[in-house]
py3Dmol code that shows the C-alpha trace and the ligand (Angstrom):
import py3Dmol

protein = """\
ATOM      1  CA  UNK A   1      -0.010  -0.142  -0.038  1.00  0.00           C
ATOM      2  CA  UNK A   2       1.291   3.387  -1.053  1.00  0.00           C
ATOM      3  CA  UNK A   3       0.916   6.387   1.232  1.00  0.00           C
ATOM      4  CA  UNK A   4       1.548   9.998   0.500  1.00  0.00           C
ATOM      5  CA  UNK A   5       3.078  11.291   2.523  1.00  0.00           C
ATOM      6  CA  UNK A   6       4.853   8.493   4.015  1.00  0.00           C
ATOM      7  CA  UNK A   7       3.116   6.677   6.950  1.00  0.00           C
ATOM      8  CA  UNK A   8       4.506   4.004   9.191  1.00  0.00           C
ATOM      9  CA  UNK A   9       3.314   0.553   9.617  1.00  0.00           C
ATOM     10  CA  UNK A  10       1.541   1.079  13.031  1.00  0.00           C
ATOM     11  CA  UNK A  11      -0.033   4.450  11.735  1.00  0.00           C
ATOM     12  CA  UNK A  12      -1.187   2.521   8.578  1.00  0.00           C
ATOM     13  CA  UNK A  13      -2.694  -0.337  10.577  1.00  0.00           C
ATOM     14  CA  UNK A  14      -4.623   2.192  12.958  1.00  0.00           C
ATOM     15  CA  UNK A  15      -6.110   3.774   9.778  1.00  0.00           C
ATOM     16  CA  UNK A  16      -6.360   0.632   7.635  1.00  0.00           C
ATOM     17  CA  UNK A  17      -6.100  -2.718   9.887  1.00  0.00           C
ATOM     18  CA  UNK A  18      -6.283  -4.737   6.596  1.00  0.00           C
ATOM     19  CA  UNK A  19      -2.954  -3.321   5.407  1.00  0.00           C
ATOM     20  CA  UNK A  20      -0.810  -5.735   6.841  1.00  0.00           C
ATOM     21  CA  UNK A  21       1.684  -5.628   3.989  1.00  0.00           C
ATOM     22  CA  UNK A  22       2.805  -2.124   4.909  1.00  0.00           C
ATOM     23  CA  UNK A  23       6.459  -1.329   4.690  1.00  0.00           C
ATOM     24  CA  UNK A  24       8.209  -1.375   8.032  1.00  0.00           C
ATOM     25  CA  UNK A  25      10.766   1.225   9.164  1.00  0.00           C
ATOM     26  CA  UNK A  26      13.807   0.690  11.291  1.00  0.00           C
ATOM     27  CA  UNK A  27      14.791   2.447  14.658  1.00  0.00           C
ATOM     28  CA  UNK A  28      15.107   1.554  18.273  1.00  0.00           C
ATOM     29  CA  UNK A  29      12.150   1.069  20.730  1.00  0.00           C
ATOM     30  CA  UNK A  30      11.890   2.925  24.121  1.00  0.00           C
ATOM     31  CA  UNK A  31       9.602   2.456  26.836  1.00  0.00           C
ATOM     32  CA  UNK A  32       6.064   3.896  26.126  1.00  0.00           C
ATOM     33  CA  UNK A  33       5.046   6.747  28.366  1.00  0.00           C
ATOM     34  CA  UNK A  34       2.208   6.011  30.808  1.00  0.00           C
ATOM     35  CA  UNK A  35      -0.723   8.189  30.812  1.00  0.00           C
ATOM     36  CA  UNK A  36      -4.406   8.069  31.867  1.00  0.00           C
ATOM     37  CA  UNK A  37      -5.110   9.090  28.358  1.00  0.00           C
ATOM     38  CA  UNK A  38      -4.077   5.881  26.997  1.00  0.00           C
ATOM     39  CA  UNK A  39      -5.177   3.644  29.814  1.00  0.00           C
ATOM     40  CA  UNK A  40      -8.382   1.405  29.663  1.00  0.00           C
ATOM     41  CA  UNK A  41      -9.164   2.348  33.179  1.00  0.00           C
ATOM     42  CA  UNK A  42      -9.824   5.901  32.425  1.00  0.00           C
ATOM     43  CA  UNK A  43     -13.369   7.209  32.636  1.00  0.00           C
ATOM     44  CA  UNK A  44     -14.984   9.436  30.057  1.00  0.00           C
ATOM     45  CA  UNK A  45     -13.913  12.533  31.993  1.00  0.00           C
ATOM     46  CA  UNK A  46     -10.500  11.533  32.570  1.00  0.00           C
ATOM     47  CA  UNK A  47     -10.737  10.091  36.190  1.00  0.00           C
ATOM     48  CA  UNK A  48      -9.318   6.844  36.974  1.00  0.00           C
ATOM     49  CA  UNK A  49     -11.885   3.990  37.327  1.00  0.00           C
ATOM     50  CA  UNK A  50      -9.287   1.834  39.352  1.00  0.00           C
ATOM     51  CA  UNK A  51      -8.062   4.188  41.815  1.00  0.00           C
ATOM     52  CA  UNK A  52      -7.003   1.317  44.309  1.00  0.00           C
ATOM     53  CA  UNK A  53      -4.879  -0.332  41.832  1.00  0.00           C
ATOM     54  CA  UNK A  54      -3.400   2.850  40.753  1.00  0.00           C
ATOM     55  CA  UNK A  55      -2.579   3.981  44.623  1.00  0.00           C
ATOM     56  CA  UNK A  56      -4.730   6.948  44.536  1.00  0.00           C
ATOM     57  CA  UNK A  57      -7.390   5.717  47.118  1.00  0.00           C
ATOM     58  CA  UNK A  58      -8.192   2.958  49.586  1.00  0.00           C
ATOM     59  CA  UNK A  59     -11.913   2.896  48.590  1.00  0.00           C
ATOM     60  CA  UNK A  60     -13.171   0.570  45.939  1.00  0.00           C
ATOM     61  CA  UNK A  61     -15.828   2.097  43.684  1.00  0.00           C
ATOM     62  CA  UNK A  62     -14.735   5.734  43.812  1.00  0.00           C
ATOM     63  CA  UNK A  63     -13.341   7.818  40.781  1.00  0.00           C
ATOM     64  CA  UNK A  64     -10.086   9.679  41.489  1.00  0.00           C
ATOM     65  CA  UNK A  65      -7.661  11.861  39.259  1.00  0.00           C
ATOM     66  CA  UNK A  66      -4.236  11.174  38.897  1.00  0.00           C
ATOM     67  CA  UNK A  67      -2.184  14.091  40.046  1.00  0.00           C
ATOM     68  CA  UNK A  68       0.383  13.641  37.294  1.00  0.00           C
ATOM     69  CA  UNK A  69      -1.897  12.290  34.522  1.00  0.00           C
ATOM     70  CA  UNK A  70      -0.824   8.578  35.268  1.00  0.00           C
ATOM     71  CA  UNK A  71       2.996   9.283  34.594  1.00  0.00           C
ATOM     72  CA  UNK A  72       3.950   6.984  37.408  1.00  0.00           C
ATOM     73  CA  UNK A  73       0.964   4.765  37.652  1.00  0.00           C
ATOM     74  CA  UNK A  74       1.823   1.387  38.865  1.00  0.00           C
ATOM     75  CA  UNK A  75      -1.564   0.173  37.516  1.00  0.00           C
ATOM     76  CA  UNK A  76      -1.050   1.343  33.905  1.00  0.00           C
ATOM     77  CA  UNK A  77       1.239  -1.475  32.772  1.00  0.00           C
ATOM     78  CA  UNK A  78      -1.438  -3.991  34.009  1.00  0.00           C
ATOM     79  CA  UNK A  79      -4.119  -2.491  31.575  1.00  0.00           C
ATOM     80  CA  UNK A  80      -2.803  -4.346  28.531  1.00  0.00           C
ATOM     81  CA  UNK A  81      -2.982  -8.207  28.710  1.00  0.00           C
ATOM     82  CA  UNK A  82       0.620  -9.859  28.616  1.00  0.00           C
ATOM     83  CA  UNK A  83      -0.631 -11.988  25.746  1.00  0.00           C
ATOM     84  CA  UNK A  84      -1.506  -9.031  23.681  1.00  0.00           C
ATOM     85  CA  UNK A  85       1.494  -7.194  24.595  1.00  0.00           C
ATOM     86  CA  UNK A  86       3.768  -9.968  23.779  1.00  0.00           C
ATOM     87  CA  UNK A  87       2.175 -10.249  20.443  1.00  0.00           C
ATOM     88  CA  UNK A  88       2.424  -6.662  19.636  1.00  0.00           C
ATOM     89  CA  UNK A  89       6.051  -6.729  20.747  1.00  0.00           C
ATOM     90  CA  UNK A  90       6.545  -9.688  18.193  1.00  0.00           C
ATOM     91  CA  UNK A  91       4.872  -7.706  15.479  1.00  0.00           C
ATOM     92  CA  UNK A  92       6.885  -4.797  16.039  1.00  0.00           C
ATOM     93  CA  UNK A  93       9.968  -6.951  15.910  1.00  0.00           C
ATOM     94  CA  UNK A  94       8.850  -8.493  12.629  1.00  0.00           C
ATOM     95  CA  UNK A  95       8.126  -5.039  11.109  1.00  0.00           C
ATOM     96  CA  UNK A  96      11.205  -3.392  12.922  1.00  0.00           C
ATOM     97  CA  UNK A  97       8.865  -0.729  14.396  1.00  0.00           C
ATOM     98  CA  UNK A  98      10.276   2.583  15.540  1.00  0.00           C
ATOM     99  CA  UNK A  99      10.083   3.428  19.259  1.00  0.00           C
ATOM    100  CA  UNK A 100       7.429   5.996  18.462  1.00  0.00           C
ATOM    101  CA  UNK A 101       5.537   3.215  16.214  1.00  0.00           C
ATOM    102  CA  UNK A 102       5.629   0.795  19.241  1.00  0.00           C
ATOM    103  CA  UNK A 103       4.414   3.316  21.710  1.00  0.00           C
ATOM    104  CA  UNK A 104       1.517   4.205  19.535  1.00  0.00           C
ATOM    105  CA  UNK A 105       0.800   0.585  19.007  1.00  0.00           C
ATOM    106  CA  UNK A 106       0.629  -0.246  22.502  1.00  0.00           C
ATOM    107  CA  UNK A 107      -1.154   2.918  23.421  1.00  0.00           C
ATOM    108  CA  UNK A 108      -3.687   2.036  20.819  1.00  0.00           C
ATOM    109  CA  UNK A 109      -3.990  -1.473  22.238  1.00  0.00           C
ATOM    110  CA  UNK A 110      -4.715  -0.022  25.648  1.00  0.00           C
ATOM    111  CA  UNK A 111      -7.583   2.044  24.484  1.00  0.00           C
ATOM    112  CA  UNK A 112      -8.847  -0.670  21.799  1.00  0.00           C
ATOM    113  CA  UNK A 113      -7.550  -4.061  22.934  1.00  0.00           C
ATOM    114  CA  UNK A 114     -10.151  -5.880  20.859  1.00  0.00           C
ATOM    115  CA  UNK A 115      -9.081  -3.948  17.694  1.00  0.00           C
ATOM    116  CA  UNK A 116      -5.487  -4.628  18.146  1.00  0.00           C
ATOM    117  CA  UNK A 117      -5.988  -8.194  18.987  1.00  0.00           C
ATOM    118  CA  UNK A 118      -7.604  -8.399  15.416  1.00  0.00           C
ATOM    119  CA  UNK A 119      -4.525  -6.707  13.871  1.00  0.00           C
ATOM    120  CA  UNK A 120      -1.986  -8.971  15.609  1.00  0.00           C
ATOM    121  CA  UNK A 121      -4.141 -11.884  14.502  1.00  0.00           C
ATOM    122  CA  UNK A 122      -4.223 -10.828  11.009  1.00  0.00           C
ATOM    123  CA  UNK A 123      -0.575 -10.100  10.868  1.00  0.00           C
ATOM    124  CA  UNK A 124       0.375 -13.616  12.513  1.00  0.00           C
ATOM    125  CA  UNK A 125      -1.767 -15.303   9.734  1.00  0.00           C
ATOM    126  CA  UNK A 126      -0.375 -13.245   6.862  1.00  0.00           C
ATOM    127  CA  UNK A 127       3.110 -14.458   6.796  1.00  0.00           C
ATOM    128  CA  UNK A 128       3.891 -11.560   4.326  1.00  0.00           C
ATOM    129  CA  UNK A 129       6.694  -9.789   6.055  1.00  0.00           C
ATOM    130  CA  UNK A 130       9.253  -7.882   4.231  1.00  0.00           C
ATOM    131  CA  UNK A 131      12.093  -8.583   6.881  1.00  0.00           C
ATOM    132  CA  UNK A 132      11.693 -12.568   6.698  1.00  0.00           C
TER     133      UNK A 132
END
"""
ligand_1 = """\
8
SF4
S -4.544 6.692 37.433
Fe -3.545 4.705 36.490
S -5.029 3.213 36.242
Fe -6.179 5.134 36.595
S -6.651 5.896 34.536
Fe -4.567 6.864 35.074
S -3.107 5.437 34.132
Fe -4.958 4.487 34.332
"""
view = py3Dmol.view(width=600, height=400)
view.addModel(protein, "pdb")
view.setStyle({"model": 0}, {"cartoon": {"style": "trace"}})
view.addModel(ligand_1, "xyz")
view.setStyle({"model": 1}, {"stick": {}})
view.zoomTo()
view.show()
């Protein structure tokens, strides 16, 4: 699939999940930033729906706001299943994702885990990778 201007594999997947044959790019992958904005526990108004796990409250069932937007939240990493995260990491390795691409993919998966599960399943079944 050709894109003008150039788009990364991860960006193309977000726009076109069927575009599994997108060309990969090649850079290092840093740890993605934690943020309530990319967390599946965030409420529609930006509060935290899991404040006990996040260390914001001792009371279950209340909604709290992270003072730093979830930047050091211990619960954020648990918002993506280990299986899906591992499969996204494997896909990122197959396609040689950049750090930004991987962060975008993991963030996207935290907000839309079902959609990204379909993406990795399609990619795993495709077997049409430029780096093989
Ligand atoms: S405080 Fe933590 S668990 Fe709660 S919404 Fe923010 S990142 Fe998610």
